[in-house]
C-alpha positions as a Markdown table, in Angstrom:
| # | Residue | x | y | z |
|---|---|---|---|---|
| 1 | Met | -81.2 | 2.3 | -15.6 |
| 2 | Leu | -77.5 | 2.4 | -16.2 |
| 3 | Lys | -75.7 | -0.2 | -18.3 |
| 4 | Tyr | -72.0 | -0.3 | -17.5 |
| 5 | Arg | -68.8 | -2.2 | -18.1 |
| 6 | Lys | -66.4 | -3.6 | -15.5 |
| 7 | Glu | -63.0 | -4.3 | -17.1 |
| 8 | Gly | -59.3 | -4.6 | -16.4 |
| 9 | Asp | -58.3 | -4.0 | -12.8 |
| 10 | Ala | -61.8 | -3.1 | -11.9 |
| 11 | Ser | -62.8 | -6.8 | -12.4 |
| 12 | Phe | -61.0 | -7.4 | -9.1 |
| 13 | Leu | -63.3 | -5.0 | -7.2 |
| 14 | Ser | -65.7 | -6.9 | -5.0 |
| 15 | His | -69.4 | -6.4 | -5.6 |
| 16 | Arg | -69.6 | -4.1 | -2.6 |
| 17 | Glu | -66.6 | -2.1 | -3.8 |
| 18 | Ala | -68.2 | -1.7 | -7.2 |
| 19 | Met | -71.5 | -0.6 | -5.6 |
| 20 | Arg | -69.6 | 2.0 | -3.5 |
| 21 | Ala | -67.8 | 3.4 | -6.6 |
| 22 | Met | -71.0 | 3.7 | -8.5 |
| 23 | Glu | -72.8 | 5.3 | -5.6 |
| 24 | Arg | -70.0 | 7.9 | -5.2 |
| 25 | Ala | -70.0 | 8.6 | -8.9 |
| 26 | Leu | -73.8 | 9.1 | -8.8 |
| 27 | Arg | -73.5 | 11.5 | -5.9 |
| 28 | Arg | -70.7 | 13.5 | -7.6 |
| 29 | Ser | -72.5 | 13.7 | -10.9 |
| 30 | Gly | -75.0 | 16.3 | -9.8 |
| 31 | Leu | -77.9 | 14.3 | -11.2 |
| 32 | Pro | -81.3 | 14.8 | -9.5 |
| 33 | Leu | -81.2 | 11.5 | -7.5 |
| 34 | Asp | -84.1 | 10.0 | -5.5 |
| 35 | Phe | -83.4 | 9.1 | -1.8 |
| 36 | Ser | -85.4 | 7.1 | 0.7 |
| 37 | Glu | -87.1 | 8.9 | 3.6 |
| 38 | Gly | -86.2 | 8.7 | 7.2 |
| 39 | Phe | -83.4 | 9.4 | 9.6 |
| 40 | Ser | -80.6 | 8.0 | 7.3 |
| 41 | Pro | -81.7 | 8.6 | 3.7 |
| 42 | Arg | -80.3 | 6.2 | 1.1 |
| 43 | Leu | -80.0 | 6.4 | -2.6 |
| 44 | Arg | -82.6 | 4.3 | -4.3 |
| 45 | Met | -80.7 | 1.8 | -6.4 |
| 46 | Ser | -80.6 | -1.9 | -7.3 |
| 47 | Phe | -77.6 | -3.7 | -8.8 |
| 48 | Ser | -77.1 | -6.7 | -11.1 |
| 49 | Pro | -76.3 | -10.0 | -9.4 |
| 50 | Ala | -72.8 | -10.1 | -8.0 |
| 51 | Leu | -69.9 | -11.3 | -10.1 |
| 52 | Pro | -67.0 | -13.4 | -8.8 |
| 53 | Leu | -63.7 | -11.6 | -8.4 |
| 54 | Gly | -61.6 | -11.4 | -11.5 |
| 55 | Val | -64.6 | -11.8 | -13.9 |
| 56 | Ala | -65.1 | -8.8 | -16.3 |
| 57 | Ala | -68.5 | -7.6 | -17.5 |
| 58 | Glu | -69.7 | -6.0 | -20.6 |
| 59 | Ala | -73.3 | -5.4 | -19.6 |
| 60 | Glu | -74.0 | -4.9 | -15.9 |
| 61 | Tyr | -77.0 | -3.0 | -14.9 |
| 62 | Leu | -77.9 | -0.5 | -12.1 |
| 63 | Glu | -81.4 | 0.8 | -11.4 |
| 64 | Val | -81.3 | 4.2 | -9.8 |
| 65 | Gly | -84.1 | 6.5 | -8.9 |
| 66 | Val | -84.1 | 10.0 | -10.2 |
| 67 | Ala | -86.3 | 12.9 | -9.1 |
| 68 | Gly | -86.8 | 14.6 | -12.5 |
| 69 | Glu | -85.8 | 14.5 | -16.1 |
| 70 | Val | -82.3 | 13.4 | -17.0 |
| 71 | Asp | -80.6 | 13.8 | -20.4 |
| 72 | Pro | -79.1 | 10.3 | -21.0 |
| 73 | Asp | -76.0 | 11.5 | -22.9 |
| 74 | Glu | -75.2 | 14.2 | -20.4 |
| 75 | Ala | -75.7 | 11.7 | -17.4 |
| 76 | Arg | -73.4 | 9.2 | -19.0 |
| 77 | Glu | -70.6 | 11.8 | -19.5 |
| 78 | Lys | -70.9 | 13.1 | -15.9 |
| 79 | Leu | -70.9 | 9.6 | -14.5 |
| 80 | Asn | -67.9 | 8.5 | -16.5 |
| 81 | Leu | -65.9 | 11.5 | -15.4 |
| 82 | Ala | -66.5 | 10.5 | -11.7 |
| 83 | Leu | -65.8 | 6.7 | -12.1 |
| 84 | Pro | -62.5 | 5.0 | -11.5 |
| 85 | Ala | -60.6 | 3.4 | -14.4 |
| 86 | Gly | -62.3 | 0.1 | -15.6 |
| 87 | Leu | -65.8 | 1.1 | -14.7 |
| 88 | Arg | -67.6 | 2.8 | -17.6 |
| 89 | Val | -71.3 | 3.6 | -18.2 |
| 90 | Ser | -72.1 | 2.7 | -21.7 |
| 91 | Glu | -75.8 | 3.6 | -21.7 |
| 92 | Val | -78.3 | 5.5 | -19.6 |
| 93 | Leu | -81.8 | 4.0 | -20.3 |
| 94 | Pro | -85.1 | 5.4 | -19.1 |
| 95 | Val | -87.2 | 2.7 | -17.5 |
| 96 | Pro | -90.9 | 2.6 | -18.1 |
| 97 | Pro | -93.0 | 2.4 | -14.9 |
| 98 | Asn | -94.4 | -1.0 | -15.8 |
| 99 | Met | -91.0 | -2.6 | -16.2 |
| 100 | Pro | -90.3 | -5.3 | -13.6 |
| 101 | Lys | -87.4 | -4.6 | -11.2 |
| 102 | Leu | -83.9 | -5.8 | -12.1 |
| 103 | Ser | -84.0 | -8.5 | -9.4 |
| 104 | Arg | -87.1 | -10.0 | -11.0 |
| 105 | Trp | -85.9 | -10.3 | -14.6 |
| 106 | Ala | -82.1 | -11.0 | -14.3 |
| 107 | Arg | -82.4 | -14.7 | -14.0 |
| 108 | Phe | -79.6 | -15.9 | -16.3 |
| 109 | Gly | -76.1 | -14.7 | -16.9 |
| 110 | Leu | -74.3 | -15.3 | -20.2 |
| 111 | Phe | -70.5 | -15.7 | -20.0 |
| 112 | Arg | -67.9 | -15.6 | -22.7 |
| 113 | Val | -65.3 | -18.2 | -22.0 |
| 114 | Glu | -62.0 | -17.6 | -23.8 |
| 115 | Asp | -59.2 | -20.2 | -23.9 |
| 116 | Gly | -56.4 | -19.2 | -26.2 |
| 117 | Gly | -58.0 | -18.8 | -29.6 |
| 118 | Glu | -61.2 | -20.7 | -28.7 |
| 119 | Thr | -64.3 | -19.0 | -27.5 |
| 120 | Leu | -67.6 | -20.5 | -26.2 |
| 121 | Tyr | -70.6 | -19.1 | -24.4 |
| 122 | Leu | -71.8 | -20.4 | -21.1 |
| 123 | Leu | -75.3 | -19.8 | -19.8 |
| 124 | Leu | -75.8 | -20.0 | -16.0 |
| 125 | Ala | -79.0 | -19.7 | -14.0 |
| 126 | Leu | -78.4 | -16.9 | -11.4 |
| 127 | Ser | -81.6 | -17.7 | -9.4 |
| 128 | Gly | -84.3 | -20.3 | -9.1 |
| 129 | Glu | -84.3 | -23.9 | -10.3 |
| 130 | Gly | -80.9 | -25.0 | -11.8 |
| 131 | Gln | -79.0 | -22.2 | -10.2 |
| 132 | Gly | -75.3 | -22.8 | -10.3 |
| 133 | Arg | -71.9 | -21.4 | -9.4 |
| 134 | Leu | -69.7 | -20.1 | -12.1 |
| 135 | Lys | -66.7 | -21.9 | -10.5 |
| 136 | Asp | -68.5 | -25.3 | -10.8 |
| 137 | Ala | -69.5 | -24.6 | -14.4 |
| 138 | Val | -65.9 | -23.8 | -15.4 |
| 139 | Val | -64.7 | -27.0 | -13.6 |
| 140 | Ala | -67.3 | -29.0 | -15.6 |
| 141 | Leu | -66.1 | -27.4 | -18.9 |
| 142 | Ala | -62.5 | -28.2 | -18.0 |
| 143 | Gln | -63.3 | -31.9 | -17.2 |
| 144 | Arg | -65.0 | -32.3 | -20.6 |
| 145 | Gly | -62.0 | -30.7 | -22.4 |
| 146 | Met | -64.1 | -27.7 | -23.5 |
| 147 | Ala | -62.0 | -25.1 | -21.7 |
| 148 | Ala | -58.8 | -24.6 | -19.7 |
| 149 | Glu | -59.0 | -24.7 | -15.9 |
| 150 | Arg | -58.5 | -21.0 | -15.7 |
| 151 | Pro | -60.0 | -19.4 | -18.9 |
| 152 | Met | -60.7 | -15.7 | -19.3 |
| 153 | Leu | -64.3 | -15.0 | -18.3 |
| 154 | Thr | -66.5 | -12.1 | -19.2 |
| 155 | Arg | -70.2 | -11.8 | -18.3 |
| 156 | Val | -71.7 | -10.4 | -21.6 |
| 157 | Gly | -75.3 | -10.1 | -20.5 |
| 158 | Leu | -78.2 | -10.8 | -18.2 |
| 159 | Tyr | -81.5 | -12.3 | -19.4 |
| 160 | Ala | -84.9 | -13.4 | -18.2 |
| 161 | Ser | -84.9 | -16.6 | -20.2 |
| 162 | Pro | -82.5 | -18.8 | -22.1 |
| 163 | Asp | -84.1 | -18.0 | -25.4 |
| 164 | Glu | -83.2 | -14.3 | -25.1 |
| 165 | Val | -79.5 | -15.0 | -25.4 |
| 166 | Phe | -79.9 | -15.5 | -29.1 |
| 167 | Glu | -80.7 | -11.8 | -29.5 |
| 168 | Asp | -76.9 | -11.2 | -28.8 |
| 169 | Val | -75.2 | -14.5 | -29.7 |
| 170 | Arg | -75.4 | -16.7 | -32.7 |
| 171 | Gly | -74.8 | -20.4 | -32.7 |
| 172 | Lys | -74.3 | -22.8 | -29.8 |
| 173 | Val | -74.5 | -21.9 | -26.2 |
| 174 | Ile | -73.6 | -24.3 | -23.3 |
| 175 | Ile | -76.0 | -24.2 | -20.4 |
| 176 | Phe | -74.9 | -25.5 | -16.9 |
| 177 | Asp | -77.5 | -27.1 | -14.6 |
| 178 | Gly | -76.4 | -26.3 | -11.0 |
| 179 | Arg | -78.5 | -29.1 | -9.5 |
| 180 | Thr | -77.0 | -32.0 | -11.6 |
| 181 | Gly | -73.7 | -30.5 | -12.7 |
| 182 | Glu | -74.6 | -31.3 | -16.3 |
| 183 | Leu | -73.7 | -29.3 | -19.4 |
| 184 | Ser | -75.9 | -29.3 | -22.5 |
| 185 | Glu | -76.0 | -27.3 | -25.7 |
| 186 | Ile | -78.8 | -25.1 | -26.7 |
| 187 | Glu | -79.1 | -23.7 | -30.2 |
| 188 | Glu | -81.2 | -21.0 | -31.8 |
| 189 | Glu | -84.3 | -22.2 | -33.5 |
| 190 | Pro | -84.2 | -21.5 | -37.2 |
| 191 | Asp | -86.7 | -18.8 | -38.3 |
| 192 | Gly | -90.0 | -20.2 | -39.4 |
| 193 | Leu | -89.8 | -23.5 | -37.5 |
| 194 | Asp | -91.8 | -24.3 | -34.4 |
């Protein structure tokens, strides 16, 4: 699995354009890649949920099949040499065979919302019950005076559950319910309390 960043002008690449750039870099890298069978073999890969145009990302993920052993540091270097400016692989992680597919566990996206000197974190369901659009969440934040109408947005992580965000963020996180349009705060439970 590759963990990569999408910054600067690369944040204006569509999801499909970013997928193409990553696939080209993988093919140019010389890594032992795994392809599907049949008339038109395709690289076995699976991407993080799509980001809206103009939203940067610090922790996007790409699952890619390899046909052999790969040195993580060497793979990262080869890929970064082949990627355009703004796309950078930060980690190459081996995935255990029993790990669920990316599409199964990436259910929530955490976004850093920066407005001048103020920063807050917004949690958004990317699938299932309560799924919402980032645009609607930002409008709800602006209506409540919590952010400007056009704040700087960065997706900082993907998670299987809301509780996992506190591994990376301390303090309050705002969660958006896409069904009702409501915003609510969630806080980390203090250690030792149930």
